[in-house]
Each structure stands twice: as C-alpha cells, then as structure tokens.
C-alpha positions as CSV (number, residue, x, y, z in Angstrom):
1,X,101.8,73.1,114.8
2,X,98.5,73.4,112.9
3,X,98.1,71.4,109.7
4,X,97.3,73.1,106.4
5,X,93.7,71.9,106.6
6,X,93.0,72.6,110.3
7,X,91.0,75.8,109.7
8,X,89.1,74.7,106.6
9,X,85.5,75.9,106.9
10,X,86.2,78.0,109.9
11,X,85.6,81.7,109.9
12,X,88.2,84.2,111.1
13,X,87.9,88.0,111.5
14,X,91.2,90.0,111.6
15,X,90.8,93.7,112.5
16,X,93.4,96.0,111.0
17,X,94.1,93.3,108.5
18,X,95.3,95.4,105.5
19,X,99.0,95.5,106.4
20,X,101.7,94.4,108.8
21,X,100.9,91.7,111.4
22,X,97.2,91.8,110.5
23,X,97.8,91.1,106.8
24,X,100.4,88.3,107.6
25,X,97.9,86.7,110.0
26,X,95.0,86.9,107.6
27,X,97.2,85.4,104.8
28,X,98.3,82.5,107.1
29,X,94.8,81.6,108.1
30,X,93.6,81.9,104.5
31,X,96.4,79.6,103.3
32,X,95.2,77.0,105.9
33,X,91.7,77.0,104.5
34,X,89.9,79.5,106.6
35,X,87.2,81.9,105.5
36,X,88.7,85.3,106.4
37,X,87.3,88.8,106.8
38,X,89.8,91.6,107.2
39,X,88.8,95.0,108.4
40,X,90.3,98.4,108.0
41,X,89.4,102.1,107.4
42,X,90.9,102.4,104.0
43,X,89.1,100.8,101.0
44,X,92.1,101.1,98.7
45,X,94.4,99.3,101.2
46,X,91.7,96.7,101.6
47,X,91.7,96.0,97.8
48,X,95.5,95.7,97.8
49,X,95.4,93.3,100.7
50,X,92.8,91.1,99.0
51,X,95.0,91.0,95.9
52,X,97.8,89.5,97.9
53,X,95.8,86.7,99.5
54,X,96.4,83.2,98.3
55,X,94.4,80.3,99.8
56,X,91.5,77.9,99.5
57,X,88.8,79.6,101.5
58,X,86.8,82.8,101.1
59,X,88.2,86.2,101.8
60,X,86.7,89.7,101.9
61,X,87.3,93.2,103.2
62,X,85.0,95.1,105.5
63,X,85.5,98.9,105.7
64,X,84.9,100.0,109.2
65,X,86.1,101.5,112.4
66,X,86.6,99.0,115.2
67,X,85.8,101.6,117.8
68,X,82.3,102.1,116.3
69,X,79.5,100.1,118.0
70,X,77.3,100.3,114.9
71,X,80.0,99.3,112.4
72,X,81.3,96.5,114.5
73,X,77.8,95.1,115.1
74,X,77.2,95.3,111.4
75,X,80.4,93.4,110.8
76,X,79.4,90.5,113.1
77,X,76.0,90.3,111.6
78,X,77.6,89.9,108.1
79,X,79.8,87.2,109.5
80,X,76.8,85.3,110.9
81,X,74.7,85.6,107.7
82,X,77.5,84.7,105.3
83,X,79.5,82.1,107.3
84,X,77.0,81.0,109.9
85,X,79.1,82.0,112.8
86,X,82.6,82.9,113.9
87,X,85.5,80.7,115.1
88,X,88.4,83.1,115.6
89,X,88.6,86.9,116.3
90,X,92.0,88.5,116.0
91,X,91.9,92.0,117.5
92,X,94.9,93.5,115.7
93,X,93.9,97.0,114.8
94,X,96.2,99.5,116.4
95,X,97.9,102.9,116.2
96,X,101.1,104.3,117.7
97,X,102.1,107.6,119.3
98,X,105.6,108.5,120.6
99,X,105.0,111.2,123.2
100,X,105.3,111.8,126.9
101,X,102.1,112.3,128.9
102,X,102.5,116.1,129.1
103,X,103.0,116.3,125.4
104,X,99.9,114.2,124.6
105,X,96.7,116.1,123.8
106,X,93.3,114.9,124.8
107,X,92.5,114.2,121.1
108,X,95.6,112.0,120.8
109,X,94.8,110.2,124.0
110,X,91.3,109.4,122.8
111,X,92.6,108.3,119.4
112,X,95.0,105.8,121.0
113,X,92.5,104.5,123.5
114,X,89.6,104.3,121.1
115,X,91.6,102.3,118.5
116,X,93.9,100.1,120.7
117,X,91.7,99.4,123.7
118,X,88.1,100.3,122.9
119,X,88.4,98.5,119.6
120,X,89.3,95.3,121.4
121,X,86.3,95.8,123.7
122,X,83.8,96.6,120.9
123,X,84.8,93.8,118.6
124,X,84.9,91.2,121.4
125,X,81.6,92.4,122.8
126,X,79.7,91.7,119.5
127,X,81.7,88.5,118.8
128,X,81.1,86.8,122.1
129,X,77.7,85.3,121.3
130,X,79.0,83.9,118.0
131,X,82.1,82.5,119.8
132,X,79.9,80.9,122.4
133,X,78.1,79.0,119.7
134,X,81.4,77.8,118.1
135,X,83.4,77.5,121.3
136,X,85.9,79.7,119.5
137,X,88.7,82.0,120.6
138,X,90.0,85.5,120.7
139,X,93.6,86.6,120.2
140,X,94.5,90.2,121.0
141,X,97.6,91.9,119.7
142,X,99.1,93.8,122.6
143,X,102.8,94.8,122.8
144,X,105.9,94.5,124.9
145,X,105.0,98.1,125.7
146,X,102.1,96.7,127.7
147,X,104.5,94.6,129.8
148,X,107.3,97.0,130.5
149,X,107.6,100.8,130.6
150,X,108.9,102.5,127.5
151,X,110.1,106.1,127.3
152,X,108.0,108.4,125.2
153,X,105.1,106.0,124.8
154,X,102.8,106.9,127.7
155,X,99.4,106.6,126.0
156,X,100.6,103.6,123.9
157,X,101.9,101.7,127.0
158,X,98.6,102.5,128.8
159,X,96.5,101.2,126.0
160,X,98.4,98.0,125.5
161,X,98.6,97.3,129.2
162,X,94.8,97.6,129.2
163,X,94.6,95.1,126.4
164,X,96.6,92.6,128.4
165,X,94.4,93.0,131.5
166,X,91.2,92.9,129.4
167,X,92.5,89.6,127.9
168,X,92.9,88.1,131.3
169,X,89.5,89.3,132.5
170,X,87.7,87.9,129.4
171,X,89.5,84.6,129.7
172,X,88.1,84.2,133.2
173,X,84.6,85.4,132.3
174,X,84.2,83.1,129.3
175,X,86.2,80.0,130.1
176,X,82.9,78.2,131.1
177,X,81.6,79.0,127.6
178,X,84.6,77.2,126.1
179,X,86.0,80.5,124.7
180,X,89.7,80.9,125.0
181,X,91.2,84.4,125.1
182,X,94.9,85.2,124.8
183,X,97.2,88.0,123.8
184,X,100.5,88.3,121.9
185,X,103.0,90.9,122.9
186,X,105.4,91.7,120.0
187,X,108.5,93.8,120.3
188,X,109.5,95.9,117.3
189,X,108.3,94.2,114.2
190,X,109.0,95.2,110.6
191,X,105.7,96.7,109.6
192,X,104.7,99.9,107.8
193,X,103.7,101.3,111.2
194,X,107.1,100.7,112.7
195,X,109.0,102.2,109.7
196,X,106.6,105.2,109.7
197,X,107.5,105.9,113.3
198,X,111.3,105.5,112.6
199,X,111.1,107.7,109.6
200,X,110.0,110.6,111.8
201,X,113.2,110.5,113.8
202,X,116.0,112.9,112.7
203,X,118.8,110.3,112.7
204,X,116.9,107.2,111.4
205,X,120.0,105.0,111.2
206,X,120.9,105.6,114.8
207,X,117.3,105.1,115.9
208,X,117.2,101.7,114.1
209,X,120.4,100.5,115.8
210,X,119.2,101.7,119.2
211,X,115.9,99.9,118.7
212,X,117.5,96.7,117.6
213,X,119.7,96.8,120.7
214,X,116.6,96.7,122.9
215,X,116.1,93.1,121.6
216,X,118.7,90.6,122.9
217,X,118.4,88.7,119.7
218,X,119.7,91.8,117.9
219,X,117.1,92.2,115.3
220,X,113.5,93.3,114.6
221,X,110.8,90.7,114.4
222,X,108.9,89.8,111.2
223,X,105.2,90.0,110.8
224,X,104.9,86.4,109.8
225,X,106.6,85.3,113.0
226,X,103.8,87.0,115.0
227,X,101.2,85.6,112.7
228,X,102.4,82.0,113.3
229,X,102.0,82.6,117.1
230,X,98.5,83.9,116.6
231,X,97.5,80.9,114.5
232,X,99.0,78.5,117.0
233,X,97.0,80.2,119.8
234,X,93.9,79.8,117.7
235,X,94.5,76.1,117.0
236,X,93.7,72.9,118.8
237,X,97.3,72.6,119.7
238,X,96.7,75.4,122.2
239,X,93.4,74.0,123.5
240,X,94.6,74.3,127.1
241,X,96.0,77.9,126.7
242,X,93.9,80.8,127.9
243,X,94.4,84.0,129.8
244,X,98.0,84.4,128.9
245,X,100.0,87.2,127.3
246,X,102.8,85.6,125.2
247,X,105.9,87.7,124.6
248,X,107.4,87.6,121.1
249,X,109.9,90.3,121.5
250,X,113.4,88.9,120.9
251,X,114.0,88.9,124.6
252,X,113.2,92.5,125.3
253,X,110.9,91.9,128.2
254,X,113.4,89.5,129.8
255,X,115.5,92.4,131.0
C-alpha cells in the first residue's frame, strides 16, 4: 500500500469532493502529503469540507460545475498555475435518481447524464495535457449499477455503464502517453447521497435491510474503504493496472 509520503508534492483534483466518497478520498490524499483541490457546486459545503481536512500539503476548494466546459477549463488552468501540473484526477462528482425509464423526464435524464457522464468527459478532456506531462492517472467513480442491471435506476445505470466504457476507451487511447485510467464500482456506501435516497422511501427500515441483503457481506460499504482503493489505483503499487473497473460492492456483482 502507498506510504504516507508517496503523494508529497503531487497535485490531485477530486470532483464532487465536499462529502461522501469524494471527501474521504480528498482527505486520504491530503493526509499522504498531496496538494488537493476539491470541487463542488456549494460554497458552504466546500468551506465545511476544508475545515475537516488534516494533512501536510495544500488544500483548496473550487466552486464549479463539472459539466461546464468553461468552468472545468478554468479549474485546470488554476491547477497548472498554482501547482505546475496535475498528477491525479478523481472523477467522483455524481447524482442519483430512482426511476424507471418511462417515469424519467427529459430534464432528469439530462441532469443525470450531464453530471455522471459528461462531467467525467469534460474534466478528463481538460486534464489530459497536464497528465501527459506528469504521466499521471485518472480514477473514475462508477458504480455496481454500471456492471449489473438494477430496478428503478434506468438513467443512473446507463450513466455509470457509460463511465465504465469511457474508462476503458481512455485507458487504450492514452496508454502510450503513460496515463493510466481506471474505475471503481462501489455498491451501496454510507454517504449523504445514499441516506438521502433511503429517506425518501416510505418504510426506511425495510429498505435498509433489503439493500443490505443485496451485498453478500451483509452490510453497506464505508466511504474510506472506497477512498483507499482509489488511492491504491493512483499509486505506484498499481503501476501496471489500467483499463479496469474494480468492484468494491461487498460481493453484489458476484451474483
């Protein structure tokens, strides 16, 4: 596993880094010496996230929408000017919708795709030149829902399946540049987004037990567990790993 100093002096961007998996990932990189920029749409959440960070590098928050060309290009220019380049891009920003396809409006479909899939494309597009210079890497946060079909998650499944295929395509396209591209595919992880979804269900306790039962290990994942996998895939220990989608789902996708 990476040493506590492995990322010292390296620059890391974590999109959607103000809570959940993104925040846990940013904190882990920061604790290992990295200079970290976390992105998000909400400035107050950004301030709270920064207050929780403990480490030896430099950390800051960038308010922006990952689906916006202009805002993402500005982000990468800031990274270049302040840190001289980029070593790791973690495409974590994501949203969730629990609906069948005939219940999903055009606006909801665009919202899911713009954040979950276009956001990965946009951030990666503007990061590639910086990563060429550093021979860095990209880790995309997909989902078990991108590997298997899940009821009432039509748009979400489509977006995360797209992330996995985009991961594989980029890994092939940029291998000769020394850029590694991988994805992680979490099952249900204890994050604000997960609890927000479960709180909308009429019988929350029953929903929790049914969701836990989908995971053979019988529990939800923890954000830090996913963060550790992301940091591993970004480390020299994973120098021969690219183009893969790694399940971290308590066994869900093994069915």
